[in-house]
N, C-alpha and C positions, 0 to 999 in steps of 0.2 A: 238433187244429186241422186244417182242410182247407186245402190249398195250391193256390190257383188258378193261380199263376204259377210257383212255384219248381221244380216237377217238369216244367216245360216247358223249363227252362233248363239245358242240358248244356254250354254253352260261352259265352263273352262274346258271340259272334256271336248266339246265341239271345236273350241279354239285350238286345241292340241292336235286336231285332225288336219288343220291347215298346214301347208308347206311353209318351212322356215323362210323361204324367199318371198312369201306373200305377206309376211307380217308388216312390212312397211306400209302396204296398202290397207291392211286392217287398221293400222294406226290412223291413217288418213281419214278412213271412214268413221272411225270412233270419234275422232276429233270433230269432224264435220257434223256428226249426229248431235253432239253436245251443243255446238254453236247453234245449229238450227232449232234444237229444242229450247234452249235459253233465249232465243230471239222472241219467243212468244210466251215463255214461262220463266222470267228472270230468276236467277238464283246465284249461288256461288259459282264463279266463272274461272278466273284466271288460274287458280291453283289446279283446277281439273285439267285444263289444257296443258299445263306443264308436266303432268305425270302420265301422259298417254303411253308413251313408249315404255316407261317403267311398269305400268299397270299390265300392259300386254305381255311383256317379257316374264313378269312374275307369275302370271297365270299359265303361261306356256311351259314353264319349267317346274313350278311347284304344284302340288296336288291339294288345293284348298277345296273343301274344308278339312280334309285329313291333316294337311299342314295348316298352320295358324298364321293368319295375316291381320295385323293390327295397324290401323291408320291413325296418324296423329296430325291434326285435330279431328280429321274425318271429312272436312268440307272438300277434300280433293279426291273423294272416293266415288264420284259419279261414274267414271269409266269402269271401275270395279263392279258397280251395281248393274251396269248395262251388260257386262260380260257374264254376269252371274244370274241370269234369268229375269231381270227386271227391265229389260229394254222396252217392252211393250207398255209397261205400267209407269214409265219414266215421265210420261206427260202429267202424272199426278204428283210429281216430286214437290214436297213441301206444302201440298194442298191439303185441305181438310179431309181426313180419312184416306189420304193417299200415302205414298212411300215417304219415308223420312229423308231429310237432307243430310243425315249422318248415318254411319253404320250402326245397326242394332241387331243383336242375336234374335230378338223377338220377331224381326222381320224376315230374316234369312239365315239359314245355316252357314252361309258363306261369309257372314259378318262375325268374325271370331270373338269380338269384344265390343261392347257399347262405348262409344266415344262422343265427344262434343266439346270437352274442355281440353286444354293444351297440356303437353308434357307428360302424359300418362302412359304412352304406348310402351316405353322400355320397361317400366314397372310390370305392367300387365303381361308383356311377352316374357319377361323373366320368370314370372310366376308360372306361366303355362309351359315354358321350357324346362323348368325344374321339375314340374309335375310329370312331364313326359319322361324325364330322366329317371325319376323314381318309379314310374310304371313300367320302365323298360321299353317304351315306345320309340320307334325310329322317326317319328313325325318331326318336321322342321318348323321353327317359329320364326317369323319375320316381323320386325317393327319398321314402319316407315315414319320418319320424323323429320320435319323441316328445321332449317337453321334457326328459325324464330322460336319454335317450340323447344329446341335444344337449350335455349337460354333459361328455361324454367328450372328451378331448383330440383324438382322431383326427378327430372331426367338425369341430372348428375348423381342424385342419390341412387338411382337405379344402376347407372354405369359403375358406380363404386361397388355395388353389391354384386353385379354381374361378374366382376373380376374375381370375386371369391367363389361364387357358385359354379362358375365355368360350365354352363350348360351349352347345348347347341342352339345358339341364338344369332341370327343375322340382323344387325341394325342397319338400315339404309337411311343415310343422311341426305335428304333431298335439299340441296343448297341452291336456293334462287335469290338469296340476298334480301328477301323481303317477306314479311308475314302479311299484315294488312299495310303497315307503314314499313319503311326501310328498317331492317333489323339493327338495333343499336348494340353497342358494348364491345368489349375486348375479344369476345369469342368470334364475333363477325370479322374483326381484323385478322384474327388468327386464321380463320378459314379462307379469307381472301388471300393472305400470304401463301397458303398452300396451293391454292388454285391458280395463282398468277405467277408463281416462280418458274420461269422458263427453263432455268438450268435444272431445278429439281425434277420438273416434269419430263425433260428430255431423258435424264438418267433413269427416272421411274419407268418410263415407257420401255427402255431397253431392258431393265430388270424384269418387268412384267412380261415382255416377249419371251425372255429366257425362262421365266417361270412356266409359261405355257408349254414350252418345249420339254421341260423336265417334269411336267405334271405327273406323268405315269411312273416316275421313279419312286414315288412314295412320299409320305408326309414329312420325313426328315429333310428331304431336299427342299420341299416347299417352305418348310419352317426356316431353313438356312438361308434361302433366297429372299424371303421376307425380311430377315434380320439384316441382310446386305442392304435391301431397299431402305430400311429405316435408319441404318447407320449413315447411308448417303444423305438422307434427308437431314439428319442431325448436323452434318457438316455443312450442307448447302444452305439450310434455313437457319443455322446457328441456334437451333433450339431442338429439344427433344419433341417427339410426337405425343400430343396430349393423350390420345387414346391408347397408344402403345404403352405409355407410362402407367396406365391403369390396367395393363395386361389384357387389353382388347385389341385383337389384330386389326390393323388398318389397311384398307385397300382404297386406292384412288389418289387424286380425284379422276373421275372418268366422265365422259360425255353421256348425260342422261337421256339424250334424244336419238341414240344410235341403238335401235331395238335389236338388231342382229348381234351386235357386240354384247349387248346386255344379256341376251339369251346365253351366249357362250360363256359369259362370266358367271352367271348364276348357276350354270351346269357345273362349273369348277367349284364355286364356293359351297354348294350344298354337300360337297364330299369332304369338306374341311371341318373338323370338329372344333368345339369351343366357341366363345363369343367373338363375333367378327363385326367390323363396321365398314360398310362400303360408302364412300363419299361420292355422290353424284352431283354434277353441275347441270342444272336445268334453268329454263327460262319460263317465268310465270307469264301465262297468256300465250304460250308458244302456238303459232299458227294463225293468230288473229291479230293483225297489225295494231288496231286500237288498244288491245289489252297489252300487247308487248311494249308499246310506247307509253302507256299510262297504267301500270299494274295496280296502283293504289285505287284509281277510279273503277277499274274493272276487276277488283277483288271479288265483288259481286256485280253481276250485270246491273247497271244503274237504271234499267227500264227496258221495255221492249225496244228492239233495234232492227235495222235492216241488215241481213246476213252478209251481204257483199261489202258494205261500206262501214257498218258499225254505227251509222247515223241513228240517233234515238228517235223513236216514234213518239210524237207529242201526246201527252196525257193531260186531260183536263185537271186532274188532281194536282199536277205539278204547278199549276198557276194559281192555286188558292193561296190566299195571303197569310194564313197562320204559319208560323215557323215550326221547325222541329224543336223539341225540348233541348236537344243536344246543342243546337245552334244558339238557343237563348242562353243556355249555360255559358257557352264559349264567348259570347259577346259580353255578358255580365262579368265574368272573371277578368276579361281584358280591361274593362272599365274600372274594376276595383283595383286591379294591379297597377293601373296608371296612377291611382291616388294613394296607394299603400305599398311602399316598396318592400315590405315584409312578406308580401303574398308571393308564394311559389306554387307552381302547378306540377303535379305528378301524375304520370299515366303508365300503367303497365302494358305498353304496346297497343294502345287504343287511342292514339293521338287524334287521328282524323275522325273516328267513330264517336269520340267524346266531344267533338267541336272545339278542340284545343289548337288547331293549326295556326290560328292568328296569334294566340298567346305565345306559341313556340317561335314564331317568326319575329314578333316584336320584342320579346323578352327571352331570348335563348338562354341567358345566364341564370334565369329564374324558372326554367321549364326543364323537366327531366322525364325522359322516357327511359324507364328502367328495364325494359324488356318484359317478357311474359313471366312475371314474378310478383304475384300479388302480395305474398307474405313480406318479401323485401320491401315492396312499395309502402306498406303500412308502417313498418318499423323504421324505415328511412324517413318517412314523414314524422315519426315520433322523435327521431334524432334532431331533425331540423326544428321541431317545435320546442324541444327542451332548451334550445339555444336562442329562442325568441323569434324564430320565423313563423309565419302562418301558412302551413302547407294545406293546399286543396287537393286532396287525394281522390282522383276520379276514377272509379272502377265500376264496371257493369255489376249490377246486383248479383247475378248468378256467379261471377267470378269472385266477388267479395267473400263468398262462402269459404274459399280456400284460405282466407286470411283471418278466420274467426279467432284463433288464439292470439294473433298479434293485436287485434282490436281490443281483446280483453286485457292481455298481459302488458303490452307495450304502450297502449294509448289510454285505455279507461282506467286501469289500475294506478297509473301515474298522473291521471287527470290532465292530460296535455291538450294544448290548443290545436288540434288536428280537425280539419273539416273534411268529412267523408262524404263525397258526392256520389251516390248510387244511381247511376243511369240504368235505363232498361228495367226499372222495377215493375213488377206485376207480369202479366201475360204478354210476351213479346211477339207472338204470331208464328210465322212460318219456320223459325229456327227450332221451335218445339221444346220438348221436356228438358233437354240439357241447358237451355238458355233462358227459361222463364225465371224471372226474379220473384219467386213465390214465397220466400222464406225469411226475408230480411227483417220484417217487423217482428215476427215470432221469435227470431234469433237475438235480435238487438235489444228488445224492450226489457229483458231481464238483466241487462248489464248495468251495473252502477256507474254513476257519473256521466253516462251519455245523455245528450239531447237528441231525440229522434223525431224528425219532422217530415211531412209530406205535403207540398203545395197542391192546391186544387187548380191552379192556373199558372200561366207564365209570370203574371205580376207578383204573386206570392213566391214563386221560385227566385226571381230577382231580389225580392226583399229579404228572403231567408239567406241568400248568398251574402247579401250585405250585412245582415244582422250577425252572421256567423263570424265575421272578421273583426267586429268591434272588440276593442282592447278589453273592455269589461267582461266580455263573454269568452274568457280565456279557459275553456274546457272543451271536451270532445263534442263535436256538433255533427250530426248525421242529417243529410237531405236526400231523400229518395224522390226520384221522378221517373215517369214512364218513357217507353219508346213511342215515337210517332209525333204527329203535329199537335201544336197547342190549340187552345180554344179560340182566342180572339185574334183579329188581324194585328199585324206588327204595329207597335206603337211605342214611341220613346216616352219613357216615364222616368221620373226621378226616383232614386232609391229612397226607401223609408224604412226605419227600424220597426220590427215586429216584437211584440211582447212575447217573450218565451213562456210557453205553457198556457197561452191564451187562445182559445178557439174563437169562432165567429157564428153568432146566431143569424142565419140567412133569412129565415121565416119563422113566425110564431103561429101555432095553431092548437088544435085540440086532439086528444086521444092518442095520437101517434106522433112520435118523434123519430125522424130519420137522422142518424148520426153517421157521418162519412169521414174518411181519412183520404187525402190525396185526391187525384182526379176522379175518383168515384163521386166526388161532390157534384160533378156535372150530371151524373145518373140520378142522384138524390133530387136535383131540381127538376129533372124530366119527370120523375115519378110524382113529385108534388104538383107540377103543372097538370099532368094528366088527371090526377085525383080531383083537382079543382074544376077542370073544364068538363070532365065526363061525369062526375059524381057529386060535384058541389061540396067536396070535403076539403078542409084546410088542415094541413099537417105542419108540424114544426120541422125545420131543417137546420141541422147544426154541422158546420164545417169545422172539425176539430183541429186540424193543422198539426198539432203535436200529439204524438203517441206517448212521449216521454219528455218532460212531465206532462200528464194529461190535465186537461182543464177540469178540476174536480168541481168547481163552482158551477160549471155548465152541466156537468153530469148530475149533480144534485137537482138543479132545475129541471132537467129532463125526467128524472125519476119521480119528482114530486108532482109534476103537472100532467103526466101522461100515463095511459094504461098499457101502451105498447112502446118499446124501443126497438127500432130496426137499425142494425149496423151494416154498413156496406164498405168492403175493402178489397183491393186487388192484391191480396196476400192470402196465404193458407188460413183457412178458418181456425185450424188447430193452433192455439196459443197466440193468435193474432189480436188485432184491435178489438174485435167483438168479444174475445175471451177476457180482455182487459175490462170491458164494460161489465161483463158478467161477474168478474171478480169484485168490482166496485159495488154492484147491486147486493152481492152476497155479503161482503164485509160490512156494509152499512144497513143491511136488512131491510131493504126497500121492497115494497110489494108491486112489482112491475114485470111484466113478461118481456123477455129479450129474444128477438130473432136475429140470427147472424147470417149474412150473405157474403160469400168470398169464394176462395178456391178450395174445392173439396179435397179430402184426404186421399188423393191418388195423383200420379204424375200425368199431367195433361199433355197431350200430344201436340200436333202442329195444325195450323190452319190460319185463317185471318184472326185478327184480335177480336172482331165482332163475333165470329163464329165460336170462338173458344169461350168468350164471356157468356154467351148464350148457353153453351154447354154446361158451364159451371153455375149458371143460374143466378148471376148477379147483374144481369142486364135490366134495363128499366121495365120491360114488360113483366119479367118474372117477379120483380119486387113489387110492382103495382098490383099483380094478380094476387099475391099473398096478402097484401094489406087489404085489398077490397074484400077478399074472402073473410078475413077476420072482422071487418067492420060490418058486413051485410049478411053474414051466414046465420 
């Protein structure tokens, strides 16, 4: 496709030089550019196609970065990045040392706030808008939030506070009825009622048309007209407007794909003071038929594809037999739930990503998608557990950080039988710093009553999931496992119980003991193999499996028999598993040197998992090099 406009636009100022009538063609070019880019470099897809017109209209009317624009979650900001000077570098999106897949102020002044987790935009925007008010600035602040993200508790906390602060804040509700999976909950039904009421929308359109005519008469008339609009809504919808009841002026719903109307609308709204909410109706995957028809599959492009048809281009990696850990988890919990009717599954809006689709289909009465609300998910699980159910609460490690207090106060303190399944533990790859599960071991190992485990392969994962639901193990049980494919080909195995707090001695050797937790156990074996084949050195390898309670018998054995202990973990070195080993050595006054390998004390950016593990220095070559140097220097 030839680009008549897009390659002339290197900044929002360039965009504003284009004629208003040309904006639909700019939108078409921007949408096509993203499709062509992601055909060869797959990334977040559907959400970006759904906000093209919104993105163009925002940058045409508002003066970012003087004005503040915050995206929530941020994976829909590709069009924004392309229009703000990153078009030519977009081919590096989510690649090692390339641009981030999420907005980041460190990357561009046009990224007003760093994002990556959901439901934060209104809080951040409110803070920025209040600061502008205090500084006497006339800058405008805009938060773009999806209907899925709006279900998060922080979003409502911010709405509640905005009504009191009353700053100049425009909240844009991008309503496409889906986050990754279909948005659950009563809020979704409420927004659907608003957007589908023909009677209300006919009256609303008439009121809005009148509002446009009297716009020049002043704010009193606008305010009066808006009150008529909402009075009509209360009659037609038989309920008050949720946002107006919080003293946030509501406008909409309107077509989010009519760029010309959006420009005119934003021109009007930017002259109205106070907190405003504009409700847009958009289609996820707009302009690309496969993504329109299957928005869940095309939330992120599922692989390289043909631009015209959407047909996926075969990848040899796709045909390898090992499963993804999320799918192993999904199959295991389905089997366990078939045998134990007390098991329930909980997901905070990550049903497909966590491998729970089959569980939700077969046992809908025991499966709960609570929306983007990790805090609620954990305490909801606690409520189920205290009444005798066995909830498997599956949360990505990075998102579980948001529920730390609930894990401590509502689960651990009451010693409840909740199974916390932490998916995407460790370095996750291209999603980068906001999504790495780098801190869960450090955070959780200090909490009383918790069992904290990490399987080294899929067999251990299945067996830990089985062990966690046994009636005798009626206490909090954490199982962390990584993103990506497992180690071995798929194999049907029977469940077997694992002894809690018991590690596994994989190999016995001299001088050096390598102690690993989780899938870094595969790295430990590679190091041991290389030392034996290249240097005729035999080292001990311990797969610890449990961080808490740790296998102290195995630790004593390692300390007594070896000169060096090397620890490997896919967690922050600070306060992690290696620190636990150091504490044990110190507390028991052993004379052994400990070297820790893991994630250093900085926020790791994005790239492939292999690239990032090498950067962090806990790949097999790095560990091998350190051991060889100590043994032969």
